[in-house]
Phi, psi and omega in degrees: 000131173278132177239127179235146175262134178220153175252170180309139177071009173265154188236148171244135178259135174244112185062210181259352190244350184246122177246125174254120182242136174276113182274317186200148176231123174217111185061238179266012184250133175238128174262134186236132173256138187233121173252120182217153174301150185302329187282001176253116181283139176235121183225155162298149183305314183293327175292314175305314179297319180295320177299316181292321181293318178294322175300319178297315178299319178295323179292340180272352186283134180264152179310319181292341176291334182238019183297331175281350180268322185284128184247138176291128181306322180294318178296322180295318179298318181289330179287324179297320181297323181289326185286000000 
């Protein structure tokens, strides 16, 4: 792991397109600003881990596990007409 020291308003570049700027420092909290292209996802680690876990769970679902959830569009249309 690369460890860099930065002060408020100083920036770190990752490649040519990603800027990490130290916005504020208060006690043991650091506020970080991130400029990155839209096609690059930026998440806090705990959010990223939750997304990955949910993706793994979703990849393990078999079609028969959700057959009662998936509705035939034609059936849904007919049900709306009856309601």
